[in-house]
N, C-alpha and C positions, 0 to 999 in steps of 0.2 A: 504494500500500500503505499501511494505518495505521501511524502512529511507532510504535515498541517502548512498552508500557504504555499506549498509547490503545485503548479498547474499541472492537470493529466497532460501526458505527451500527445501530442497531435497525431490524429490518425493520416496516415500517408499511404496505405496499401491498395491504392486505387490508381487507374489512370484517368485524364481525360481526353477526349477525342472531340476534335471541333469540325463539323463538315462546312466545308467553303465552297459555295459553287460560285462561278464567276460571274455568270449570266443571269442573274436574278430578275424577274420580270418587272418588278416597280423599282428597282436599282440597279440598271445594268451594270457591271464591274464592281458590284459591292463590296467584297473582300478586299479592295485595293483602293476603295475611296479614303481620302485622306481626312484624318481628324487631329488637328494640332500638328499637322507635318507630317504624318505617319500613317500609315493603311491601317485601316480598320481591324484587320485581321491580325496584325502585331499587337494591338491593342488587347484584344480578346486573349490572344495567346498568353501575355503579362498576366491576366487575371488568372488563369489558370495556374501559372507557374506561382504565383502566390498562393495559390490553395495547398501547396505542397504535395502536389501528385508524384508519385513514382516517375510517372512518364506523360508528356502531353504531346499528343500527335494532333496534326490537322490532315484533315481528309480533304486534298485540293483537287480540282480537276482542269486545273490550267498551270502551266510551268510559271507563269508571272507570279503567282500566289508563293509558289515554292522558294522564288528568287527573293521575295519581301521577308520572308522567314529565315534567310540563310543566317544570319547572327543571333537570332532569337532564343536558341537554347532548347529547340522543340524540333520533334521530326515529323517528317511530310511524308504521307502516303499518297501518290499520284493514283486518282480512281476514276472511274469511267464518267464520261458526260453524260450518259443516258441514264442515270439513275433519276426515279421519280421522287426521292425523300432523302432526307439528310440519315434518317435510319438504314435504308439502303446503301447509302455511301460507307456509314460507318461500319456495316455488316461486312462490307469489301476491306476496310480498313484493319477490321481485327484480324482477318486471314493475314494481309499482308505484315500485320504486326507479330503474327503468331503468338496472340494472348492465350493462355488456357482457359478452358471453359468455365472456371470459376472467378476469373479476373472481374473486378469490379470496374465498370466503365461508366463515366458520366459524361452525358452526351449536353455538352456546352453549344449552344447555337453562335455560329459565326457572326451574328450581328448583336453581342451582348458586350459591348466594352467597357461595360460599367459593373459586371458581375460580381459582387463580393465574394471575397475570396472564403468568408465563413459560410456562405451559401452553398458555394461546391462542395466545402468538405462535408456540411451538413446533409446534402442529399446523399452522399456516397456513404456517410454513417448509417443514415436511416436504412438503406438498403441492406446493411451488415447486418444491424440490429432486429428487424422486422421480418425478415424470412420471406418477404413479398419476392414475386418476380420482378416489380419494378417499383422504383420509388420516384418521388416527385414532390415539390414545394408548392405552396399557396400563401397568400395575403390577403388581410380582411379588405372588402370592398368598402371605401368610406364615403363615396359620393353617387349620386344616382345615375350621373351620367356613365359611370363605370357598369352599373349594375345594368342599364339597357343597352350597351354598347355592342352588339354582335362580334366585334374584334376583340373583345376582352372575353374570354374562356371562364366561365364559371364553374364551379365544382360542389357536390356534397360528400361528406363524410361518414362514414359509420362509427360508430362508438370505439371500435377499434383503432380509427385513424385511417383504414383504408377506404380508396375512392368508392363512391356508389354510383356516380354519372358524372361527366363532364358535358357542358352544353354552352351554345353561344346565348343562348335565352338566361334570362334571371332566375336562378333555382336557388334554393325554393320559391316558388311562387308566392308572396304575397297575398293573396286572395283578397281579403277584407279590407286591407289598406289601399290595394289598387282597384278596389270595387267601388271606394269612394270618389275616386278622380278618374277623369278621363285620360287616356294616354297622352294627348299634349299637353295636359296640366302637371303631369308628374314630375316635379321638380326638386323634391326633397326625399331622404331616406325614408323608407318606411319603418315603423318602430318594431322593435322586438326581434329584429331578424339578425342572424351571425353571417351574412354571406360571404363568400371565398372567391378570391380569382387567382386562376391557375397561374403559376410561372411557369413557362415553358423549359425547365432543365428535367433532365432524367437521370437515373441511375439504374443499370441492369449487370446482371453476369454477361461476361462474352457469348457465353452458351446460349442463353436465352436471347441475346441480341440476333444471333444468326437464326433463332426459330422464328422469331417475330416478324423478322424482314421476309424471311419466307413464308408466313400465313396469307392468306387471300385476303383482300381489303373486305372489311366487316360492312354489314347493311347499314349499322347505326354511323359508323366510319363514313361512309358514302353520303349521309344525309347531311350530318352537321361538317364535314370535313375536317374533323378531329382524330388524327392517326391513332391516340391513345386508347379509343373506343374499342380499335380490333382486338385489343388486350382483354379489355373488361368483357367483350362479347365470347372470348374464348375460354372464359372461366379463370383468368389469371387475376393476381391481386395486383394491384397499384398503391402502395403505402405514402400518404402525403403526411407532411409536417408544415408548420407555419416555418416560413424564412425567418431565420435569425437576425438579418439585415435585409434592409430594402434593396431591392432589384430596381434601379432606374431603368425607364424605357428603353427597348432595343432601338435599331435603325433599321427601317424598314423602306423608307421612302424619302425623297430629297429633302422634304421639310424636318424629317428626324434628323438626318444630317446635321442640318443647321442648327439645331436644338444640342444635338450631341458635341458640336463644335463650341457653341457657348457654354455649355456645360463642363467640358474639358477645359476651357481657358479662365474658368470661375465665374463667368457672367450669365448662368444659366442655373 
């Protein structure tokens, strides 16, 4: 047992893998877009390194991404340009890296230049401790705009912390509160709810990552366009914990890039 006042040793027995697709539809060349004069993928790689993972890999599809990371202290797996999702890209990366089936892999999205190191470690520890096939994080919803925004994914959990469902709709639906106001006049948070917003970071064992990528898309996944529903439909557990630190918004559009630049320079 550690002596009183001595912090527990940080968990480092995991790897971080960052899918980086060059030709993103809403922000072409996204991994190489500059924030504070440096490519975004380099900022994301530094966040992964700060989390203390034993290995950090970037699963890239363009040699220019590899060149941008030449001196970053991370490894690059050149993956196919044909992958439909980041999960598929990471499954190929797992094979290139030669990870054992038991390796804990954290999937950190390539558009998260402000991801907190504590959150990256937390999702790895949650997978280790929960025994679930997957683990992810959430944060409380504090404003009605986020609650009603279909781009902000909501989730509900069972008492044991496992995800019951993810949706673009506001779940659970506050029937009585919203019944008293028309949709156009819903301008404040209903009382009595404890809504959660999903944070798109995942952890899984490398063996499950390969199986998950090989599963056919689920019916609910195709309706909501949420890949994690494939795992729930297949009867897999997804453990969910509250993030220990806030995850600032990622970068998916030119407007997001402007906000990220302002934040990095201390003006946002």
